[in-house]
VEXDO-837243 format. One line per field, with one value per atom (N, C-alpha, C): residue number from 1; residue in one letter; atom name; x, y, z. Coordinates in nm, 4 decimals, padded with zeros to 6 digits. Layout:
# residues N
num <- NUM ...
residu <- a ...
atome <- CA ...
u <- X ...
v <- Y ...
w <- Z ...
//
This chain:
# residues 120
num <- 1 1 1 2 2 2 3 3 3 4 4 4 5 5 5 6 6 6 7 7 7 8 8 8 9 9 9 10 10 10 11 11 11 12 12 12 13 13 13 14 14 14 15 15 15 16 16 16 17 17 17 18 18 18 19 19 19 20 20 20 21 21 21 22 22 22 23 23 23 24 24 24 25 25 25 26 26 26 27 27 27 28 28 28 29 29 29 30 30 30 31 31 31 32 32 32 33 33 33 34 34 34 35 35 35 36 36 36 37 37 37 38 38 38 39 39 39 40 40 40 41 41 41 42 42 42 43 43 43 44 44 44 45 45 45 46 46 46 47 47 47 48 48 48 49 49 49 50 50 50 51 51 51 52 52 52 53 53 53 54 54 54 55 55 55 56 56 56 57 57 57 58 58 58 59 59 59 60 60 60 61 61 61 62 62 62 63 63 63 64 64 64 65 65 65 66 66 66 67 67 67 68 68 68 69 69 69 70 70 70 71 71 71 72 72 72 73 73 73 74 74 74 75 75 75 76 76 76 77 77 77 78 78 78 79 79 79 80 80 80 81 81 81 82 82 82 83 83 83 84 84 84 85 85 85 86 86 86 87 87 87 88 88 88 89 89 89 90 90 90 91 91 91 92 92 92 93 93 93 94 94 94 95 95 95 96 96 96 97 97 97 98 98 98 99 99 99 100 100 100 101 101 101 102 102 102 103 103 103 104 104 104 105 105 105 106 106 106 107 107 107 108 108 108 109 109 109 110 110 110 111 111 111 112 112 112 113 113 113 114 114 114 115 115 115 116 116 116 117 117 117 118 118 118 119 119 119 120 120 120
residu <- m m m t t t l l l a a a r r r v v v s s s p p p c c c r r r a a a d d d i i i r r r a a a s s s p p p s s s r r r s s s t t t r r r h h h r r r p p p r r r p p p w w w s s s h h h a a a r r r g g g a a a a a a t t t t t t a a a a a a w w w d d d w w w q q q l l l r r r a a a r r r c c c r r r g g g l l l p p p a a a e e e v v v f f f y y y t t t g g g d d d d d d d d d r r r g g g a a a r r r r r r i i i a a a h h h e e e e e e h h h a a a k k k q q q i i i c c c r r r q q q c c c p p p v v v l l l r r r e e e c c c l l l g g g h h h a a a m m m e e e a a a y y y e e e p p p y y y g g g i i i w w w g g g a a a t t t t t t p p p k k k e e e r r r a a a a a a m m m r r r s s s s s s q q q a a a f f f i i i s s s
atome <- N CA C N CA C N CA C N CA C N CA C N CA C N CA C N CA C N CA C N CA C N CA C N CA C N CA C N CA C N CA C N CA C N CA C N CA C N CA C N CA C N CA C N CA C N CA C N CA C N CA C N CA C N CA C N CA C N CA C N CA C N CA C N CA C N CA C N CA C N CA C N CA C N CA C N CA C N CA C N CA C N CA C N CA C N CA C N CA C N CA C N CA C N CA C N CA C N CA C N CA C N CA C N CA C N CA C N CA C N CA C N CA C N CA C N CA C N CA C N CA C N CA C N CA C N CA C N CA C N CA C N CA C N CA C N CA C N CA C N CA C N CA C N CA C N CA C N CA C N CA C N CA C N CA C N CA C N CA C N CA C N CA C N CA C N CA C N CA C N CA C N CA C N CA C N CA C N CA C N CA C N CA C N CA C N CA C N CA C N CA C N CA C N CA C N CA C N CA C N CA C N CA C N CA C N CA C N CA C N CA C N CA C N CA C N CA C N CA C N CA C N CA C N CA C N CA C N CA C N CA C N CA C N CA C N CA C N CA C N CA C
u <- 01.4984 01.4830 01.3248 01.2826 01.1548 01.1238 01.1276 01.1341 00.9776 00.8593 00.6876 00.6791 00.7687 00.7607 00.6568 00.5542 00.5100 00.5700 00.6082 00.6903 00.5785 00.6473 00.5123 00.5045 00.5658 00.4374 00.3621 00.3747 00.2756 00.1234 00.1750 00.0552 -00.0365 00.0625 -00.0316 -00.1107 -00.0367 -00.1283 -00.2278 -00.2262 -00.3636 -00.4578 -00.4269 -00.5145 -00.5344 -00.4473 -00.4941 -00.6509 -00.7518 -00.9220 -00.9089 -00.7943 -00.8535 -00.8064 -00.7204 -00.7567 -00.8429 -00.9000 -00.9687 -00.9586 -01.0437 -00.9984 -01.1256 -01.1711 -01.2262 -01.1548 -01.0358 -00.9484 -00.8498 -00.8431 -00.7048 -00.6710 -00.5400 -00.4884 -00.5523 -00.5712 -00.5463 -00.4331 -00.4214 -00.2497 -00.2686 -00.0880 -00.0909 -00.1023 -00.1764 -00.2375 -00.1875 -00.0942 00.0133 -00.1559 -00.3010 -00.3985 -00.4054 -00.3558 -00.3780 -00.2459 -00.1087 -00.0186 00.0867 00.1371 00.2496 00.3360 00.4239 00.5004 00.6107 00.6395 00.7875 00.8353 00.9881 01.0452 00.9602 00.9094 00.8614 00.7186 00.6510 00.5223 00.5645 00.6930 00.6978 00.8289 00.8886 00.9608 00.8774 00.7372 00.7087 00.7659 00.8533 00.8965 01.0232 01.0592 01.2550 01.2057 01.0897 01.0304 00.9630 00.9640 00.8437 00.9522 00.9157 00.9667 01.0113 00.9572 00.9606 01.0894 01.0942 01.2714 01.3572 01.4762 01.5712 01.5455 01.3813 01.3190 01.3442 01.3226 01.2739 01.1596 01.0732 00.9820 00.9125 00.9834 00.9176 00.8312 00.8545 00.7561 00.6173 00.6110 00.4781 00.4420 00.4655 00.4112 00.4026 00.3134 00.2775 00.3247 00.3543 00.3732 00.2230 00.3299 00.1914 00.1359 00.2600 00.2210 00.1976 00.1782 00.1194 -00.0167 -00.0539 -00.2003 -00.2939 -00.4250 -00.4415 -00.3961 -00.3370 -00.2727 -00.1826 -00.0783 00.0317 00.0446 -00.0492 -00.0761 -00.0830 -00.2058 -00.2704 -00.1184 -00.0332 00.0905 00.1165 00.1812 00.3125 00.1944 00.0824 00.0383 00.0494 -00.0023 00.0260 00.0681 00.2344 00.3613 00.3749 00.3270 00.3958 00.3114 00.1884 00.1023 00.1546 00.2383 00.2741 00.3804 00.4698 00.5800 00.4910 00.4249 00.2881 00.2182 00.1954 00.1263 00.2513 00.3709 00.4585 00.5324 00.4642 00.5791 00.4626 00.5225 00.5451 00.4532 00.4833 00.3834 00.2769 00.2134 00.1320 -00.0043 -00.0301 -00.1634 -00.0848 00.0581 00.0768 00.1003 00.1046 00.1303 -00.0093 -00.0990 -00.2788 -00.3266 -00.2637 -00.3574 -00.2921 -00.1542 -00.1054 -00.1707 -00.1309 -00.2102 -00.3733 -00.4561 -00.6131 -00.6037 -00.5205 -00.5034 -00.4566 -00.3754 -00.3057 -00.3897 -00.4964 -00.4949 -00.4174 -00.3442 -00.2090 -00.2901 -00.2825 -00.3091 -00.2397 -00.1396 -00.0699 -00.0091 00.0251 00.1212 00.0141 00.1300 00.0655 00.0975 00.0303 00.0524 -00.0523 00.0227 -00.0717 -00.1194 -00.0392 -00.1657 -00.2827 -00.2954 -00.3801 -00.3695 -00.4664 -00.3645 -00.4956 -00.4601 -00.5668 -00.6837 -00.7093 -00.8696 -00.9518 -00.8650 -00.9495 -00.9688 -00.8527 -00.8287 -00.9501 -01.0100 -01.0638 -01.2194 -01.2497 -01.3322 -01.4029 -01.3139 -01.2911 -01.3145 -01.2755 -01.3498 -01.4643 -01.4789 -01.6782 -01.7308 -01.7167 -01.8352 -01.8017 -01.7287 -01.6322 -01.5771 -01.5396 -01.5151 -01.3383 -01.2907 -01.1988 -01.2342 -01.1715 -01.2042 -01.0408 -01.0493 -00.8383 -00.9030
v <- -03.3757 -03.2698 -03.2698 -03.2228 -03.2518 -03.1643 -03.2198 -03.1816 -03.0499 -03.1429 -03.0902 -02.9451 -02.9150 -02.7390 -02.7124 -02.6182 -02.5188 -02.3845 -02.2832 -02.1854 -02.0726 -02.0428 -01.9238 -01.7884 -01.7557 -01.7073 -01.7114 -01.7996 -01.8773 -01.9068 -01.9968 -01.9712 -01.8651 -01.8128 -01.6467 -01.5916 -01.5779 -01.5205 -01.6209 -01.7346 -01.8013 -01.7810 -01.7781 -01.7475 -01.6472 -01.5594 -01.4027 -01.4227 -01.3648 -01.3593 -01.2030 -01.0845 -00.9741 -00.9647 -01.0161 -00.9864 -00.9953 -00.8662 -00.8270 -00.8959 -01.0060 -01.0982 -00.9439 -00.8606 -00.8085 -00.7366 -00.6454 -00.5760 -00.6173 -00.7707 -00.8600 -00.8165 -00.7981 -00.7512 -00.8383 -00.9096 -01.0181 -01.0321 -01.2009 -01.2310 -01.2624 -01.2486 -01.2579 -01.3467 -01.3881 -01.5358 -01.5056 -01.6108 -01.6519 -01.5685 -01.6093 -01.5801 -01.4027 -01.3251 -01.1725 -01.1119 -01.1983 -01.1221 -01.1425 -01.1803 -01.2902 -01.1520 -01.1641 -01.0598 -01.0578 -01.0751 -01.0792 -00.9693 -01.0254 -00.8610 -00.8231 -00.8510 -00.7208 -00.6847 -00.7873 -00.7003 -00.5252 -00.5430 -00.4599 -00.3568 -00.3857 -00.2605 -00.1394 -00.1239 -00.0066 00.1049 00.0544 00.0847 00.1432 00.1014 00.1510 00.2848 00.3346 00.4833 00.5589 00.5244 00.6343 00.7108 00.8328 00.9823 00.9495 00.8950 00.8089 00.7893 00.7514 00.6217 00.6842 00.6202 00.7395 00.7928 00.8655 00.9692 00.8921 00.9844 00.8695 00.8403 00.7314 00.6666 00.7930 00.8232 00.9363 01.0571 01.0667 01.1575 01.0833 00.9755 00.9486 00.9208 00.8663 00.8014 00.9735 00.9766 01.0962 01.0107 01.0847 01.0165 01.0736 00.9847 00.9554 01.1866 01.2225 01.3535 01.4469 01.4390 01.4884 01.4646 01.6236 01.6630 01.7559 01.7963 01.9087 01.9391 02.0790 02.1689 02.1180 02.0586 01.9698 01.8798 01.7522 01.6071 01.6509 01.7578 01.8034 01.8728 01.9002 01.9782 01.8741 01.7858 01.6709 01.5903 01.5967 01.5342 01.5235 01.6766 01.7409 01.7416 01.7787 01.7718 01.6164 01.4881 01.3551 01.3741 01.3983 01.3997 01.4943 01.6183 01.6746 01.5725 01.4748 01.4011 01.3678 01.3108 01.1457 01.2769 01.3260 01.4124 01.4396 01.3950 01.4667 01.3338 01.2162 01.0483 01.0263 00.9074 00.8606 00.7401 00.6868 00.5897 00.5677 00.6936 00.7268 00.5711 00.5876 00.5072 00.3626 00.3030 00.1652 00.1608 00.3009 00.2908 00.2870 00.3800 00.3369 00.2110 00.1536 00.0663 -00.0436 -00.0846 -00.1725 -00.1144 00.0046 00.0371 -00.0096 -00.0308 -00.0531 -00.2168 -00.2645 -00.4146 -00.4778 -00.4067 -00.4538 -00.4313 -00.3190 -00.2486 -00.2047 -00.1175 -00.0581 00.0047 00.0059 00.0842 00.1713 00.2148 00.3558 00.4061 00.5624 00.6361 00.7050 00.7576 00.7650 00.7325 00.6912 00.5806 00.6379 00.6863 00.7197 00.8797 00.9195 01.0602 01.0407 00.9276 00.9149 00.8989 00.9060 00.9241 00.7417 00.7162 00.5504 00.5991 00.6758 00.7237 00.7726 00.8352 00.8282 00.6882 00.6484 00.4839 00.4219 00.4133 00.3371 00.4198 00.5393 00.6198 00.5239 00.5070 00.4969 00.3495 00.2748 00.0879 00.1057 00.1736 00.1305 00.2436 00.3391 00.3514 00.2860 00.2339 00.1896 00.2529 00.3584 00.4114 00.3784 00.2822 00.2534 00.1603 00.1202 00.0517 -00.0139 -00.1034 -00.1384 -00.2086
w <- 01.7966 01.7263 01.6603 01.6307 01.5209 01.4459 01.2998 01.1983 01.1381 01.2224 01.1805 01.3314 01.3267 01.4113 01.3441 01.4317 01.3221 01.3929 01.2438 01.3236 01.4113 01.5423 01.6180 01.5714 01.4179 01.4197 01.2994 01.2129 01.1994 01.2445 01.4226 01.4340 01.5300 01.5070 01.5654 01.5059 01.3921 01.2503 01.2828 01.2497 01.2220 01.3420 01.4535 01.6314 01.6565 01.6052 01.6710 01.6493 01.7209 01.7055 01.6727 01.6773 01.6898 01.5290 01.4431 01.2846 01.2259 01.1469 01.0684 00.9257 00.8549 00.7838 00.6597 00.6603 00.5557 00.4752 00.5565 00.4405 00.4392 00.4683 00.4170 00.2727 00.2632 00.1301 00.0328 -00.0674 -00.1663 -00.2113 -00.2055 -00.2675 -00.3670 -00.4216 -00.5877 -00.6365 -00.7420 -00.7632 -00.9006 -00.9992 -01.1537 -01.1892 -01.2217 -01.2709 -01.3087 -01.2148 -01.1887 -01.2292 -01.2374 -01.2321 -01.1358 -01.1609 -01.0251 -00.9390 -00.8633 -00.8367 -00.7988 -00.9919 -00.9986 -01.0369 -01.0862 -01.1068 -01.2363 -01.3075 -01.4210 -01.3490 -01.3043 -01.2333 -01.1332 -01.1243 -01.0248 -01.0551 -01.2322 -01.2683 -01.3146 -01.2522 -01.3057 -01.1585 -01.0129 -00.9170 -00.9948 -01.0673 -01.1542 -01.1578 -01.2565 -01.3330 -01.2358 -01.0907 -00.9833 -00.9766 -00.9312 -00.8940 -00.7930 -00.6693 -00.5424 -00.4636 -00.6257 -00.5894 -00.5379 -00.4363 -00.3868 -00.2570 -00.2800 -00.1547 -00.0309 00.0945 00.2298 00.1893 00.2981 00.3210 00.4301 00.5260 00.5629 00.4577 00.3391 00.2513 00.2244 00.2405 00.1823 00.3003 00.4753 00.5362 00.6575 00.6789 00.7601 00.9731 01.0589 01.1618 01.2818 01.3665 01.4737 01.5067 01.5511 01.5470 01.4787 01.3423 01.2509 01.2537 01.2721 01.2788 01.2328 01.1487 01.1286 01.0201 01.0285 00.8989 00.9257 00.9827 00.9233 00.8700 00.8917 00.8132 00.6691 00.6611 00.5365 00.4603 00.5308 00.4676 00.3768 00.5291 00.4821 00.3604 00.3660 00.2625 00.1437 00.1202 00.0130 -00.0279 00.0292 -00.0262 -00.1281 -00.0513 -00.0826 -00.2570 -00.2285 -00.2989 -00.4965 -00.3987 -00.5775 -00.5967 -00.5430 -00.6015 -00.7067 -00.5928 -00.7565 -00.8532 -00.8459 -00.9662 -01.0363 -01.0356 -01.1435 -01.2363 -01.1053 -01.1190 -01.3119 -01.3489 -01.4894 -01.4514 -01.3503 -01.2602 -01.1713 -01.2305 -01.0714 -01.1190 -01.2358 -01.2318 -01.2121 -01.2114 -01.1592 -01.0512 -00.9509 -00.8458 -00.7197 -00.7599 -00.7647 -00.7612 -00.8716 -00.9506 -00.8228 -00.7419 -00.6535 -00.5150 -00.4721 -00.3544 -00.3561 -00.4612 -00.4295 -00.4184 -00.5337 -00.5338 -00.3949 -00.3580 -00.2346 -00.1132 -00.1127 00.0487 00.0819 00.0545 00.1233 00.2007 00.3268 00.4852 00.5396 00.4700 00.5170 00.3891 00.4222 00.3298 00.2125 00.1652 00.0318 -00.0809 -00.1795 -00.2703 -00.4139 -00.5349 -00.6565 -00.5629 -00.5348 -00.5041 -00.4186 -00.3574 -00.2932 -00.0895 -00.0056 00.0950 00.1342 00.2327 00.2744 00.2699 00.3511 00.3491 00.2321 00.1316 00.0027 -00.0852 -00.1077 -00.1268 -00.0882 00.0621 00.1374 00.0461 00.0154 00.0027 -00.1816 -00.2427 -00.3646 -00.4071 -00.3493 -00.3123 -00.2699 -00.1782 -00.1070 -00.2121 -00.2497 -00.4010 -00.5439 -00.5760 -00.6385 -00.7381 -00.7616 -00.8250 -00.9128 -00.8526 -00.9157 -01.0001 -01.1113 -01.2281 -01.2732 -01.2091 -01.2497 -01.4134
//
């Protein structure tokens, strides 16, 4: 038995030429705030806590008016949330590619980043 084996998952991640590093989430660091329990306490006060994840993520079949209605329903929940700002901050810093976070869609967050409208 050899102890120096590299996990196949780690090897796949490093060797994958199709992965783009351009929009890769930034790793957490102690300087910016470690991913500790305290850093995630805001989620305990979130209005979405306990709701099904499907409320905040559109399906592959959701298009057009149906998709907009689905997203608007999720955004209405977010707009009444006491931790909306913390949620949006997390989504922006982690480059969340899916779902409604802080009452924004992935496209809206991308536009905010590209226009530098988001200031943490």
